[in-house]
N, C-alpha and C positions, 0 to 999 in steps of 0.2 A: 440392665436395660440396654437394648441394642443401640449402637451409635448410628445416627442418621447421617448419611453421606451423600454428597453430590459427586457423581462421576463425570468428569469433563473429558470427552474423547477428542483429542487433537490439541497439540501444544503450539499452534500458531498464535498470531497476535490476538485473534478473537478468543481462543481457548484460554490463553494466559490472562487476558483482561477479565474474562468471566470468573476464572478461578481466584484471582486476586480480589475482585469485588466481593465474592462470596466469603472468602477467608476473612476479610476485614469485617464482614457482617456477622461473623461468629459461626459460620457453617464449617463442618468437616468436608474437606475437598480432596479428591484423588484424581490426578490427571494421568491419562493414558495416551501415549504417543507411538505411532506405528514405526517411525524412523528412529535412528540413533541420536537425532538432534532436535532441539526445539526451534521454533521460529517459523515453521511452515514455509511459505513462499517469500518470507522476509527473514532470511537466516544467514548465518555464516556456515560455510562448508567445513569439512573436517580439517582442512589445512589452514583455516582462518580466513580464507577468501570469502567475501560476500557473494551471495548468489546474484545480486544485482545492486545497482545504485538506487537507494530508496531515500527520497527527500521528503521533508515535511514543510508545510506552510504554517504561518502563525494562526491561520483559520482552523487548523486541525486541533480543536480544543480537546477532544476525547483522547487523541494520540498524545498530546502534551500532558494531559492529566495522568496518563499511564506512565510517561517518563518521570513526572514528578513523584508518583507513587513508588517507583522502583529506585529512585535516587539517581537517575541517569540523565536528567535534563542538561547538566553542564557538559555532557559529552556531545551534545548537538550544537553546532556552531553555525553562524551566519557568514558564509564565505564571501559574499558579494553585496555588502550593505549599500554600496554606491551604485547599484544597478548591475544587471546580468551582462557580462561580456558576450557578445554574439558576433561570430565570424560568418560571413556570407561567401561561400566558395564560388558562387556564380560570378561575382565581380571582384572578390577579394576585399570587400569593405569590412571594416571592423567598427563596432559601436557598442555602447552600453545602453541597455534597455531596462527601464524601470518596470517592475511588475505591477505597481500601483498606478492606475490611470491618472490620479490626481497629479502625479509627478510629471505627466506628459506635457504640462504647460511649459516645461523646459525642453526646447527642441532637441537638446543633446541627449535626452533620455527617452525620446519618443521612438517607437518602432517605425520601420519603413511603412509608408502608406497610412500612418495614423492621423488622418484628417478628422476634423470634427464630425463629419457625417459618418465616417467609418466607425468611430468610437460610439456614436449614438446607435448605430446599427448593432454593434456588439452588446451595448447595454440593453437593447430591446430584447435580446435573447434571455436576459436574466429576469424579465418580467413574465410571471406566469399568466396564462398558460403559454409555454414555449411552443413554437411550431412543430408539428409532427413530420419533420423532414431532416435532412442532413445539415450539419452546421455549415458546410461549404456552400450549399444551396442558399441558405439564409444570408450568407455574406458574399454572394457572387458579384455584387456591384462594387466590391472593394477588393479586387484581386491581389494587390500588393500587400495590403494589410492582412488579408487571409493567409498569404504565403509567409509573411514575416513575423506574424504574431499568433493569429487564431489557430492555424494548423499546428504549429509547434505546441501551443497550449493544449489543444485537443488531444494530440498524440500523447503528450506527457500525462494528462489527467485520465484519459479514457482508453489509452492503448489502442486507439482506433483512429485512422486518418479522418480529417474533417469531411472528406468527400463521402464517407459512409457512416460517420458518427452521428448519434442522436443529438439534435439541437436541444431537445428537452434535457438530456443528461448534462450537456455542456452548460446549459442555463443554471442547473443546480450547483455546479461548480462556481460559476460567476457570482451567484447570489452570496456565496460565502466570502467573497474577496473584498467586500465593501467596508468591513470593520477596521478599527485602528489596529495596525500591526498585522493584519490578516495576510499580507503578501510577503512577509518576511520568509526567506528561503533558508531552511535549516538542513544540514547533513550531519551524519555521524562522523566525528573527528577521526576515530580509530577504526571503526567498522561496526557492523551489526552485532558481532559477537560480544565485544566488551561494552558497547554502548546501548544495547537493547536486550539481547537474548539472555546473556549471562546474568545481568542484574535482575531481570524479570524472574528467572528461575530461582535465584538466590532469595529474592523477596517472597516468592511463594513459599519456599521451604521455611523461611524465617517466620512466616505467618501461620505455620502449622500444616500447610498443604503438602501432599506428596506427589511425586511425578515418577513414572517409570517409562522407559523407552523400549523400543522393539516389541510393542504390544499393539498389534493391528486387530481392530474389531472385525470379527468374521461375520457375526450375525447378531441381530437384536431379536431375542426371543420374546414374542408378544404374549401378554396375558390379558385378553380382552382388548380394551382401549389403552392399555398400559404396557410399558416395557417391563417384562418380568425378569429378564436376565441378559447379561452381556457376555457373548461367547467370543473369547479371544483365542480360540483354537488350542494350540499346544500350551499356551500360557494359562489355559483354564477358563472356566466360566465363572462369572460373578452373579450370584442371585441377588436381586434387588428386594430390599425390605419394603413394607407398605408405605414408608415415608421417604425412602431413598429416591433420588432424582438424577436425571442425566442431562448434560448439556452436550449436544452433538456439534462440534466445531471442526468440521472436515470439509474438504473441497466438494464442489457440487457433484462430481462423478462418484465420489464415495458416498455422499448422502443418498443419491438415487439408487446405488447398489444396496444400501442398507434399508432404505425406505422408498420402494419403487414408485410410489405415487407422489413423491415430492416435486413441486414445481421448481425447476432449476434451469439455468441457462445451458443450452446444448452446444453452443458454438464458442470457441475460445480463440484468443489471439496470442502469438508468441512474443517474447522479449529476448533479445540476445545481448549478452554482456561480455565484454572483453576486459581482462584484468592484466595489465602490464606490470611486471616486477621492476620497479625503479625506486628503491629506497633512497630518500633524500630528505634533508631537514628543510623542507619547503613549507610555506603556508598553504592551508587548504584553499583550493580554488575550484570554481564551478563555471564552466563555459558552455554556451549553446552554439550550435552550428547549423547552417542552412545549406541545402543542396549538398548534403554530405551523408556518408554512411553513419558517422558519429553524430548523433543528435545532441548528446550531453557528455561532457568530459569532466570527470571529477579527479582532481589532483590532490593526493594526500601523502603524508610522509611515507606510508608503506608502498605506494605505487600509484598507478593511474588506471582509472576505470572508465569504460565507455559503455553507454547505453544505446541500444537500437530498439526502440519500442515499435509496436506494430510491425514486427520484423519477419513478415512472411517470406521475403526474399532472402534475408540474411540467415534465417534458420536453416535454409537448404544449402547454404554456401559452405565450402570446406574451410576449416580453421586456417589451413596453410595459405588461403587466399584472403581471408578476412583480416588477419592480423597485419600484414603489410599495408593494406588499404587504409585501415584505421590509423596505423602509426604515421603514415604520410600526412593524413589530415591533422593529427595531433601536432605534428611539427609545424604545420601552417599556423595553428592556433597559438602554439608556444611563441613563435616569432611575432605574430600579430599583436599579442598582448605582453610581450617582453617578460615571459615567465622565467624566473631565475633557475640556475643550474645547468647541467650539461644535457644536451638533447642529441644523442647520436642518430645518424641516418638510419642505421639498421635497427629494427625493432628489438627490444629486449624480450626475454621470455614472456610468453602470453598464455593465459588460461581463458578459454572460451566457455561460457556457461549458457546453455540454451534452455530456457523455460518455455516449452512448447505450448503449455496451457497456462500462461501467466495470469490472464484475466479473461472474463467473458468479453466477447465483441459487443460493444455498446452501440448497436444499430438503432435506427428509428423504430418506434413501436413500443408498446407497453412491455416493460421487463417482467419476468416471472416474479411473483410475490408469494414465496413459500410461507406456510403457516408458522408462526413463532412457536406454537405448541402442536406439532403433528400427533403426538401422543400425550395423554394426560400428565405423564410424569417425565416428558422429554421435551426440551427446548432446543431450537436450532440457533446456531451462531455461525458467523463467517462473513467476509466482505460481500459475498454474493447474495446474502440474505437481507441486505440493506439496500433495497432497490432505488431509494431516493438519491443515492450517490454512486459514482463509479467505484469499481473494486480497488480500494486503496487501504493503507494502514488506518486511516480515519474511519472508513466504513467498518473495518474489522473490529476496531476498538469500540465503536458505537454498538455493534451487534453483540459483542461480548457483554457490555454493560446491560443491554436490553435483556439478554438471556438470563443474566444474573438477577435482574429485578423481577423477572417472571418467576424465577426459582424462589426468591425470597417471599413471594406472595402466594405460592402454591398452597392449596388447602392442606391442613394438617400440620403446618409449620408456622411458627410465629415470626412474622417479618421483623427485621431489625428496625428499631425506632429511628426515624429520619433516614439518613443515607450513610453508607459506610464512611467512617471518619476520615479516610485518607484520599478517597477519590472525589468527594464532593458530588453535587447534584448533576445528573446527566441531562443534557439537552435532548428534547424529544424529537426534534426535527433536524433537518439538514442545515448545517452552518458553513481543502487539502492543504508528500508526502507528499 
């Protein structure tokens, strides 16, 4: 009797989540990844450097389920439980800002411009239907609050400035932040390799799944309304049996190359990350900055990472200019918040990572809604396939779970009773990382 297999194409967060979900449900799973590394746009590079600073919030229930499943939850720590340190380079002011609005009753934790009217205007964005306009336009009556809180939040969550970002998509993020513990900020203590990617791959293999690297899918050979074979070029083609299935968990530009009629975002926004080598036995810290190149500064024992989201200007700038600018701002932050250790004036060695297509641009208007099942035996996954949320780890994990649920219920296959034992039940809607 032939083995029934689900082939998961893509070993990013969505593909790994789908593969683990399916393996736990008792399915045979084979993962195929085009690059030499797992993780997709949330990965560690070959030298161990993270491609970027990826944070999670307590509201990211699917992402946290994934961490629990792979035994990596303890690797994600809350660096700033007392409020996020924020340095404003416009006037040099330093404050702590709570991410939970209920904490703003304490003036010391309130963002600049956080008046009652401003907070109510922000809360209104969370009430559907959100206005079909940019977030900055909706908050125009509260410019200081827009500058000091709404725009940084929008850039962090949507990788799009509030001046051009969808208020509707921002509202979806805000709706998830009302639950208990939803605004807890979590980051990987050591990095994405040891705290996400490596444990996910190990968990998949332990569950009986296989994964191969350097296998780029060249073509999907159709057989009517089904995928009949997967052509990996020199790696060979895999003929699909009548009950074999596929989860296609690739970036949108790869999905449209393989399935030309797929509804997918066509415009993307870059993120630039700078990683300074400064090994030191220091606690993990996470600092926000205003009017700065550095939007977020993550201090870890292995070094210091800087994130520049919505980085259209930074992505065009030379590394030789970016690193000194960023380091000068980091020094300001280190002094403002009395960070321990030595902070030399000259920047330490720096690696710049430019993700030119990090996420879709989340502009106003209805986002593309690709079919979950574009072919009878092929399901789509990926953060971009979950249009109710911006492209985040959470959206990727949710899409992987959804693709796996579709796979479990496909005709000709007996769905597992209940839910996979280690993931638990998936939320069907939006509830950030």
